[in-house]
Short mmCIF file of the C-alpha atoms (twelve columns), coordinates in Angstrom:
data_MODEL
# 
_entry.id   MODEL 
# 
loop_
_atom_site.group_PDB 
_atom_site.id 
_atom_site.type_symbol 
_atom_site.label_atom_id 
_atom_site.label_alt_id 
_atom_site.label_comp_id 
_atom_site.label_asym_id 
_atom_site.label_seq_id 
_atom_site.Cartn_x 
_atom_site.Cartn_y 
_atom_site.Cartn_z 
_atom_site.pdbx_PDB_model_num 
ATOM 1   C CA . MET A 1   -31.143 -0.093  -28.149 1 
ATOM 2   C CA . LYS A 2   -28.126 1.692   -28.267 1 
ATOM 3   C CA . LYS A 3   -28.842 4.044   -25.138 1 
ATOM 4   C CA . TRP A 4   -28.905 0.393   -23.610 1 
ATOM 5   C CA . LEU A 5   -25.612 -1.231  -24.701 1 
ATOM 6   C CA . CYS A 6   -23.778 2.020   -23.258 1 
ATOM 7   C CA . ALA A 7   -25.205 1.434   -19.648 1 
ATOM 8   C CA . LEU A 8   -25.109 -2.090  -19.718 1 
ATOM 9   C CA . ILE A 9   -20.721 -1.753  -21.055 1 
ATOM 10  C CA . GLY A 10  -20.701 1.264   -18.698 1 
ATOM 11  C CA . VAL A 11  -22.388 -0.494  -15.359 1 
ATOM 12  C CA . VAL A 12  -19.998 -3.576  -16.670 1 
ATOM 13  C CA . GLY A 13  -16.778 -1.564  -16.914 1 
ATOM 14  C CA . LEU A 14  -17.403 0.093   -13.426 1 
ATOM 15  C CA . GLY A 15  -17.921 -3.306  -11.621 1 
ATOM 16  C CA . GLY A 16  -14.829 -4.200  -13.397 1 
ATOM 17  C CA . CYS A 17  -12.893 -1.607  -11.403 1 
ATOM 18  C CA . ALA A 18  -14.464 -2.149  -7.997  1 
ATOM 19  C CA . SER A 19  -12.168 -3.717  -4.845  1 
ATOM 20  C CA . PRO A 20  -13.573 -6.953  -2.845  1 
ATOM 21  C CA . GLU A 21  -14.150 -5.454  0.568   1 
ATOM 22  C CA . VAL A 22  -11.493 -6.418  3.736   1 
ATOM 23  C CA . GLY A 23  -14.044 -8.600  5.267   1 
ATOM 24  C CA . ARG A 24  -13.917 -11.434 2.560   1 
ATOM 25  C CA . TYR A 25  -10.540 -12.010 4.418   1 
ATOM 26  C CA . ALA A 26  -11.675 -12.417 8.176   1 
ATOM 27  C CA . ASN A 27  -11.245 -15.965 8.402   1 
ATOM 28  C CA . GLU A 28  -7.284  -16.041 6.392   1 
ATOM 29  C CA . ALA A 29  -4.952  -17.071 8.149   1 
ATOM 30  C CA . PRO A 30  -1.744  -16.329 10.081  1 
ATOM 31  C CA . ALA A 31  -4.207  -13.043 11.343  1 
ATOM 32  C CA . LEU A 32  -1.869  -9.929  10.694  1 
ATOM 33  C CA . VAL A 33  -1.581  -7.560  13.787  1 
ATOM 34  C CA . LEU A 34  0.725   -4.090  12.641  1 
ATOM 35  C CA . GLU A 35  1.895   -3.400  16.243  1 
ATOM 36  C CA . ARG A 36  3.657   -7.135  15.502  1 
ATOM 37  C CA . TYR A 37  4.362   -7.200  12.130  1 
ATOM 38  C CA . PHE A 38  5.694   -3.559  11.759  1 
ATOM 39  C CA . ASP A 39  7.573   -3.692  14.846  1 
ATOM 40  C CA . GLY A 40  11.686  -4.116  14.261  1 
ATOM 41  C CA . THR A 41  13.428  -4.009  10.886  1 
ATOM 42  C CA . LEU A 42  11.923  -4.943  7.605   1 
ATOM 43  C CA . ASP A 43  13.218  -4.892  3.890   1 
ATOM 44  C CA . ALA A 44  11.145  -4.965  1.256   1 
ATOM 45  C CA . TRP A 45  12.279  -5.060  -2.972  1 
ATOM 46  C CA . GLY A 46  9.560   -3.400  -5.017  1 
ATOM 47  C CA . MET A 47  8.811   -2.030  -8.511  1 
ATOM 48  C CA . PHE A 48  6.726   0.005   -10.483 1 
ATOM 49  C CA . GLN A 49  4.746   -1.024  -13.648 1 
ATOM 50  C CA . ASP A 50  2.671   1.684   -15.933 1 
ATOM 51  C CA . ARG A 51  -0.554  0.438   -17.423 1 
ATOM 52  C CA . SER A 52  0.893   -1.520  -20.298 1 
ATOM 53  C CA . GLY A 53  2.632   -3.442  -17.385 1 
ATOM 54  C CA . ALA A 54  6.218   -1.951  -18.521 1 
ATOM 55  C CA . VAL A 55  8.404   -2.277  -15.612 1 
ATOM 56  C CA . ILE A 56  9.000   1.324   -14.763 1 
ATOM 57  C CA . LYS A 57  11.269  1.671   -11.316 1 
ATOM 58  C CA . ARG A 58  13.051  -0.932  -9.045  1 
ATOM 59  C CA . PHE A 59  13.769  -0.424  -5.427  1 
ATOM 60  C CA . GLU A 60  14.620  -1.576  -2.218  1 
ATOM 61  C CA . VAL A 61  13.717  -0.266  0.781   1 
ATOM 62  C CA . ARG A 62  14.338  -0.390  4.920   1 
ATOM 63  C CA . ILE A 63  12.081  -0.004  7.334   1 
ATOM 64  C CA . ASP A 64  12.909  0.745   11.187  1 
ATOM 65  C CA . ALA A 65  9.576   0.435   12.336  1 
ATOM 66  C CA . ARG A 66  8.572   1.131   16.033  1 
ATOM 67  C CA . TRP A 67  5.249   1.192   18.649  1 
ATOM 68  C CA . ALA A 68  4.596   3.191   21.471  1 
ATOM 69  C CA . GLY A 69  1.122   2.598   22.670  1 
ATOM 70  C CA . ASP A 70  -0.646  2.620   19.792  1 
ATOM 71  C CA . THR A 71  0.921   4.766   17.680  1 
ATOM 72  C CA . GLY A 72  3.378   3.278   15.140  1 
ATOM 73  C CA . THR A 73  6.408   4.925   13.505  1 
ATOM 74  C CA . LEU A 74  7.540   3.665   9.962   1 
ATOM 75  C CA . ASP A 75  10.816  5.445   8.936   1 
ATOM 76  C CA . GLU A 76  11.671  3.943   5.209   1 
ATOM 77  C CA . HIS A 77  14.922  4.329   3.212   1 
ATOM 78  C CA . PHE A 78  14.083  3.643   -0.752  1 
ATOM 79  C CA . ARG A 79  16.825  3.187   -2.843  1 
ATOM 80  C CA . TYR A 80  16.142  2.799   -6.674  1 
ATOM 81  C CA . ALA A 81  17.932  1.455   -8.889  1 
ATOM 82  C CA . ASP A 82  18.852  4.458   -10.765 1 
ATOM 83  C CA . GLY A 83  20.860  5.110   -7.586  1 
ATOM 84  C CA . THR A 84  18.252  7.928   -6.100  1 
ATOM 85  C CA . THR A 85  16.705  7.868   -2.809  1 
ATOM 86  C CA . GLN A 86  13.760  8.453   -1.010  1 
ATOM 87  C CA . ARG A 87  12.829  8.371   2.846   1 
ATOM 88  C CA . ARG A 88  9.369   8.433   4.006   1 
ATOM 89  C CA . VAL A 89  8.187   8.026   8.008   1 
ATOM 90  C CA . TRP A 90  4.877   7.563   8.319   1 
ATOM 91  C CA . THR A 91  3.213   7.679   11.772  1 
ATOM 92  C CA . ILE A 92  0.356   5.013   12.340  1 
ATOM 93  C CA . ARG A 93  -2.372  5.320   15.345  1 
ATOM 94  C CA . ALA A 94  -4.281  2.212   15.762  1 
ATOM 95  C CA . LEU A 95  -8.458  3.230   16.511  1 
ATOM 96  C CA . GLY A 96  -9.509  -0.335  17.480  1 
ATOM 97  C CA . GLY A 97  -11.079 -2.963  16.028  1 
ATOM 98  C CA . GLY A 98  -8.948  -3.368  13.210  1 
ATOM 99  C CA . ARG A 99  -9.156  0.285   11.855  1 
ATOM 100 C CA . TYR A 100 -5.652  2.532   11.332  1 
ATOM 101 C CA . VAL A 101 -5.066  6.228   10.440  1 
ATOM 102 C CA . GLY A 102 -1.581  7.152   9.325   1 
ATOM 103 C CA . ARG A 103 0.043   10.567  7.920   1 
ATOM 104 C CA . ALA A 104 3.379   11.071  6.098   1 
ATOM 105 C CA . ASP A 105 4.815   13.901  4.858   1 
ATOM 106 C CA . ASP A 106 3.945   13.417  1.157   1 
ATOM 107 C CA . VAL A 107 0.747   12.257  1.836   1 
ATOM 108 C CA . LEU A 108 -2.414  14.683  1.586   1 
ATOM 109 C CA . GLY A 109 -5.022  13.769  4.539   1 
ATOM 110 C CA . GLU A 110 -4.767  11.350  6.564   1 
ATOM 111 C CA . ALA A 111 -4.291  6.864   5.176   1 
ATOM 112 C CA . ARG A 112 -7.003  5.148   6.463   1 
ATOM 113 C CA . GLY A 113 -6.458  1.629   6.739   1 
ATOM 114 C CA . GLU A 114 -8.389  -1.924  8.252   1 
ATOM 115 C CA . VAL A 115 -7.278  -5.318  8.898   1 
ATOM 116 C CA . ARG A 116 -9.239  -8.380  8.529   1 
ATOM 117 C CA . GLY A 117 -7.320  -12.024 8.732   1 
ATOM 118 C CA . ASN A 118 -4.218  -11.699 6.864   1 
ATOM 119 C CA . ALA A 119 -4.966  -8.621  5.061   1 
ATOM 120 C CA . LEU A 120 -4.625  -4.457  5.020   1 
ATOM 121 C CA . ARG A 121 -6.420  -2.116  2.588   1 
ATOM 122 C CA . TRP A 122 -5.066  1.117   3.065   1 
ATOM 123 C CA . ARG A 123 -6.068  3.964   1.194   1 
ATOM 124 C CA . TYR A 124 -4.126  7.324   0.703   1 
ATOM 125 C CA . VAL A 125 -3.435  10.399  -1.510  1 
ATOM 126 C CA . LEU A 126 0.570   10.379  -2.176  1 
ATOM 127 C CA . ALA A 127 2.007   13.557  -3.649  1 
ATOM 128 C CA . LEU A 128 4.486   11.947  -6.107  1 
ATOM 129 C CA . PRO A 129 7.221   14.026  -7.837  1 
ATOM 130 C CA . VAL A 130 7.031   13.484  -11.886 1 
ATOM 131 C CA . ASN A 131 9.166   15.117  -14.404 1 
ATOM 132 C CA . GLY A 132 9.659   18.238  -12.003 1 
ATOM 133 C CA . LYS A 133 6.095   18.241  -11.489 1 
ATOM 134 C CA . VAL A 134 4.019   17.307  -8.234  1 
ATOM 135 C CA . VAL A 135 1.370   14.979  -8.902  1 
ATOM 136 C CA . ASN A 136 -1.358  13.788  -6.399  1 
ATOM 137 C CA . VAL A 137 -2.209  10.154  -7.093  1 
ATOM 138 C CA . ASP A 138 -4.773  7.931   -5.079  1 
ATOM 139 C CA . PHE A 139 -3.083  4.840   -3.676  1 
ATOM 140 C CA . ASP A 140 -4.922  1.736   -2.649  1 
ATOM 141 C CA . ASP A 141 -3.187  -0.391  -1.326  1 
ATOM 142 C CA . TRP A 142 -3.414  -4.412  -0.900  1 
ATOM 143 C CA . MET A 143 -0.681  -6.108  1.839   1 
ATOM 144 C CA . VAL A 144 -1.053  -9.885  2.594   1 
ATOM 145 C CA . LEU A 145 0.504   -11.455 5.350   1 
ATOM 146 C CA . ILE A 146 2.201   -14.606 3.851   1 
ATOM 147 C CA . ASP A 147 3.868   -16.165 7.354   1 
ATOM 148 C CA . GLU A 148 5.334   -14.860 10.260  1 
ATOM 149 C CA . SER A 149 7.912   -12.857 7.978   1 
ATOM 150 C CA . VAL A 150 6.839   -12.572 4.820   1 
ATOM 151 C CA . MET A 151 4.301   -10.062 3.252   1 
ATOM 152 C CA . LEU A 152 3.453   -9.434  0.223   1 
ATOM 153 C CA . ASN A 153 1.463   -5.692  -1.512  1 
ATOM 154 C CA . ARG A 154 0.114   -4.253  -4.448  1 
ATOM 155 C CA . SER A 155 -1.338  -1.076  -4.618  1 
ATOM 156 C CA . ALA A 156 -3.129  0.061   -7.254  1 
ATOM 157 C CA . MET A 157 -2.167  3.639   -8.581  1 
ATOM 158 C CA . SER A 158 -5.357  5.958   -10.043 1 
ATOM 159 C CA . LYS A 159 -5.905  9.666   -10.978 1 
ATOM 160 C CA . PHE A 160 -9.398  10.769  -11.646 1 
ATOM 161 C CA . GLY A 161 -10.476 7.439   -11.396 1 
ATOM 162 C CA . ILE A 162 -8.164  6.469   -14.467 1 
ATOM 163 C CA . HIS A 163 -6.323  3.335   -13.371 1 
ATOM 164 C CA . LEU A 164 -1.970  5.087   -14.124 1 
ATOM 165 C CA . GLY A 165 -0.019  1.575   -13.054 1 
ATOM 166 C CA . ASP A 166 0.811   -0.987  -9.837  1 
ATOM 167 C CA . VAL A 167 3.333   -0.781  -7.285  1 
ATOM 168 C CA . THR A 168 4.765   -4.551  -5.877  1 
ATOM 169 C CA . LEU A 169 6.407   -4.808  -2.765  1 
ATOM 170 C CA . SER A 170 7.336   -8.425  -1.254  1 
ATOM 171 C CA . PHE A 171 8.493   -7.285  2.391   1 
ATOM 172 C CA . ARG A 172 10.713  -9.981  4.888   1 
ATOM 173 C CA . LYS A 173 10.845  -8.692  8.259   1 
ATOM 174 C CA . ARG A 174 14.435  -9.911  9.974   1 
ATOM 175 C CA . ALA A 175 14.516  -11.940 12.524  1 
ATOM 176 C CA . PRO A 176 15.534  -10.047 16.254  1 
ATOM 177 C CA . GLY A 177 19.328  -9.116  16.339  1 
ATOM 178 C CA . GLN A 178 19.519  -9.596  12.569  1 
# 
């Protein structure tokens, strides 16, 4: 009886960690087209919360984005509440069928993403500096387009399947000429 109960708790626990499939958003509007949304200048505001929900870091980001054919460049400039700064440059390639791959200097291997409807699921491993060391952390990003200028992003961070915390971002695309 105890083995059965432990197995049931384990299955239910793992099921609670599962994410929905991006295809469930296929009919949601407005349609997210990365090549259109990430083209121009965007501003973003975000925070990192640890697994208890405590806000650990707050930040602002300016993103200069452009596309040439099937390849996009997102030049991200971070400014943290403590005054520190960081830059990350993504190179993203559209594979067709709503699929994308991306690279950045602090991303291990390739990031993989898929767009359906108004949602993008973007997964990658980030080499994250923590207390003088570099820790490789899994990111599971979900971006949802709200309207032509606003997109929300929630990223779950984990290591060895253990949830470490979440990053929440709000993006606003600037109007041309701003």
